[in-house]
N, C-alpha and C positions, 0 to 999 in steps of 0.2 A: 815477419814471423811466419812459420810454416802452418799449413792447414792442420797438421797433426797436433801442434801445440795449441791451436785454437780449440780443437776438439777436446783436448785434455782439460783445459781450464773452463770451457763452457761459454766463453765470450771472446770477443776480439778486442785486444788492447793496442791495435796498431796506432802509432803516434799520429796525431792530427797536426797538420802543418800550422806553424805559428801564424797569427793574424787571421785565421779562418773564422768567419762569422758562422759559428756552428749552427745556430738557430736558423739563419737564412739558408744555409746549405741543406739542412734537414727538410725545410719546406720546399726547396727546389727539387730535391730528390723525390719527395712525395708527389709533386706535380708530374715529374717526368716518368715515374714508375707507376702512377695511378695507385699510390699507397695510402692507406688510412691508418693513422695512429690513434689507438684507443688506450685509455689509461684508467686505472682504478683510483678511487678517491684516496687510497692509502699511499700512493706514490709521492715522490718529492714534488713540491710546488712547481718547480721549473718544468717538470715533465707534464704535469697537468696543464700548465699554461700553454704548452706547445702542442698539445694533442688536439685532434679533430673532434674527439668525443671523450668525455669523462663521465663515469657512472659507477653504479654498484654492479654486483654480479648479474642480476636479472637484466638490467639495462644493457650491459655489455653483450650478453648472449643475444638479446633481441636485436641489437645493432648489427652484430656479426651475421645474423641470419638474413638481414635485409640489405646489406651493403653490396654495391656493384664494383667495389675496388678489386684490383688484381692481387694486391698484397695487403695483409693486415699485420701491423706491428702491435702486438699486445704488450703494453707496459703494465705489468702486474706480475702474477706468479704463474708457475708452469701449468697448473690445472686449467687456468683461464685460456691459455694458448691451446691446450688440448680441446677444450670445449669449442673454441672457434674452428679448429680443424675438423672436428666431428660434424659441425653444422655446415662447414664450407669446404668440403674435401677437395674441390677443384682449385681453391685459392692457396697461395703461398702464405703461411702463417709464420711470422718471425717473433722471437722474444729476445730482448737485449742481453739476457743472461740466463742460461739454462740452470744455473744454481739457485735461481729464485723459486724455491719450493714453497711448501705450505705445511706448517706443523700439524694442522688439522687433517689435511689429506694424508700426511705421513702416519698419523695415528690410526689409520684404518687400512692396513695392507689388504689387498684384494683376496689373497689366499686365506687369510684369517677371517675376513668378513664372509667369504663363501662358506666356510665351516660354520660360522655363526648363523647364517641364513638357513643352512641345511638342518641345523639343530632346532629350528622353529618352522617346521613345514606348515604350509597354508597361510603364511603371513604375507601381506603386501609389503614390499620393501620400498621405503621412502628414504632417499639419500639426499643429503645436503649437497649443493653444487660444489662445495669445497672438498672434492674427492678426485681421485685419479680416474682416467678413462676406464681402466680395468674394473674399478669399483662401481662406476656408473653402469657398466655392462651387466652387473648383477642386480640391477635396480629396476623397479617398476615405474617409479616417477621421481624425478629430481625436483628439489625445492630450493629456494633461497630464503634468507631471513625475511625478505619482504613479502613472500607469498606462502610461506610454510603453513601458517594457520589456515588460510583459505583453502589450500590444496588438501590438507588433512581433513578439514571439515567437508570437503566435497566428496570424500569417500563415505560409503554407508557406515552408520554408527557401529554396526556389529562387526566391522572389518578388523581383524587382528593385524597390527602394524608393527614392523621393525623400523626404527628410525636411527639413522647413523649419519655421520660419525659424532656429531656434537651433542654430548650429553646435556650440557647446559641449555642449549636451544630446545632439545627434546623435552626436558623437564618443564621449560617455560610453556611450550605448546601443549603439553599434557595438562598443565594448570589452567590454561585458557579454554581448552576444549572439553576437559573432563575425560579425555581418552586415557588409555593405559598402554601406550606404546612401549614396546620392548626397546630399550636404548643401548646402543653401542657406547662404550666408555672411551670417548675421544674428546679432545678439547683444543682450543686455539691458545697458543702460548701467550699471545698478547692479552686476550680478554680474561684469561685465568689470573693475571697478575694484579689486577686493580685492587687497591687497598681501601677497605671500608673506612678505616681510621683516618686515612689521609683525605678521603673524600669528605668525611664529616668535618675535618679541620678546615678544608676549603669552604664548606658551607657556613661554618662559623665566621670565617673571614669575609664571606660574600653572602649574607643572609637572604638577599633578594634573588640570588642566582637560582635557576632551575637546573636540575640534574638530568642529563640525557644519557641513556645507556643502551648498548647493543645487547640483543638477547643471547649472545654468546658469553656474556658475563655470568659469573656465579650468582646464585639466588640472593645472597645478602646485598650485593651491589644493585641488582635489579629492584630489590625492595625499597631502595632509597630513591629511585628514579621518578621524576615527574613525567617522563616520556621514555618508553622502551620501543625500539624499532630498528629497522635496517639503516644503513648509512644514508640512503636516499630519504627515508622517513624522518630521521633525525635532522637532516639538512632542511627539509621542508618545514618541520616544526620550528627550527631555530629562526627561520625567515619570517614565518607568519605569526608566531606567538608574540605577545606584548612584552614579555620579559626582555631586559636589556643585558643580562648576564647569564651565561650558561656554563656549567661544569660538564665537560664532555668525556664520558667513559666509553671510548672506542679508540681505535688507532688514530694517532694525532694528525695524520695526513688529511683527514676530513676538515680540519680547521682551515685549511687553505681555501676551500670552496665556501665554507661558512663565512669567513671573513670577507671574501670577495662578494658574496651575495648580500651580506648585511654588515657593511663596513662601520656602521654606527654602533654596533653591538660588541660586547666583550665575550670572548670565548676562552675558557680556561681548561687546559687538558688535565684530566684526572691522572694522577701519578701511579706508577706501579708500587708494589709493596716491598720490593727487594733491592731498591737502589735509592740514591739521592736525586736521581733524574726527575725533572719536573713534568715529563711527558712519557708516554708509552708507545713505542714504535715497533713495527714489524721489520726485523732485520732483513727478511727476504725481500719485501717490497723496496727497501732502500738500496738494494743491489742494482736497481735500474737507475742508471745515470745518464746525463746528457751525452757524454762521450761514447758510452756503449750504444745508445740509441743511434748516434751518427754512424758508427762503424757497422752496426746491424743493418741499417738501410743501405749503406754504401756497398757492402759485400753480400747483402741478402742472406745473412747467416747470423746466429743459429736459427734453424727452422724447426718447427714442431711437426712430428709425424706420429700417426696413430695406426697401429696394426689394423688392416681392413676388417678382419673378423671382429675385433674389439669395437671398432667404430660402428659397425653395423648394429651391434647390440646396444651400444651406449647412446646412439642417436635417438632411439625410441623413447626412453624416459625423458630426455631433454625436450624432444618435440612435444611430448605429452604435457610437460610443464608449460611450454610456451602456448600450447593450445588452451589449457585451462586458464592461464593467466590472461590470455586475450579474451576468452569468454567471460571472465569475471571482471574485466576492465582494469587489470592490475598493471 
C-alpha cells in the first residue's frame, strides 16, 4: 500500500504475514526501538494487556512527562497523543489510528471556544483534558475528572471561572464546590447515553450491587450512584469496597482492569438507552486494534504533530495541572 493511501485512511492496514506472533513481535519492536506503549482503560482488553502502562487521562499525562522512552505509542484517542507530544516534543508520538477522535473534544471547536472566552472577559479558563491542543492553548489550567474538584477549589473563591467542554462534569463540580462556573455546552457521547431506567432494572435484579458512575454522566445517573469518580477512582473503589457486585456506568473497557484486579467480584456494565446492547462502548477507543498497533510500531506511523506555537501555549495549562496535582498529592 502506498504512503498516500495510508495518509488518506489514517492508519496502516498492511497485511501481517501468516503465523506471526503479533504480541511477541510488538514486544520485540518495543525493546529494539525503546518504545513505550500506553493505553487508556477504555481500549480493548488485549491492548491493555499488552501495554507497558494503563491508566486514566491524568496518569497517562504524568507517565508521558516522566518517561525516557524514545517512542510513545498512545493507544487511546487523538487528544491523548497530542497531550503526549506537547509534554514530550522531542519524542516520537504514535497513535495506531488517526481516526480515533473524541466526541467531547469535537464538541468544543477552538474557534468557537475562543469566541465564548472573549464574551466572558476576566474569567479563568479551566478546560477538561478531553480537548484538542488548540483548545488547551486558550486555557489557564487543564483538569481531569480525577482532579477537577481539587484544582477548582485551589482557585480563590471569588475567581470567575469558565469550565469546558463537559457540561455534566462542570455541573457536578459546581454542586460539590458551590461555585457558579460558566459552562460550555459539551458532552461525551458514551456518558450521555446511560439509561436510568435500565440501571434501576439492573439494581432490582442485583439488589446488593453498588452503582459506580463517572462524573461525565448526566445528573439523574449520578444521583443513583454509590460512588462517583474518575476511572481510576472507580477502579480503586471497586477493589477496596466490601461489595461483591458493581453496576458500572462508564465506558465498559474499564471492566477489564476491574475484573483483573478483583477476579472474585462481579462487574455489570450499565447499558445505554438507545439500543439492546448490554454495554456502552466508545467507538473511537475501539478503533485501536492489535493489528494497527503492530503496523504502527513497524512503520512508526501515524505520528502526532502539534504546531509549535500552539504547543507553546498549550503546555502551560497542562504543566500547571501537573504541578497542582503533585502539590496536592493527586
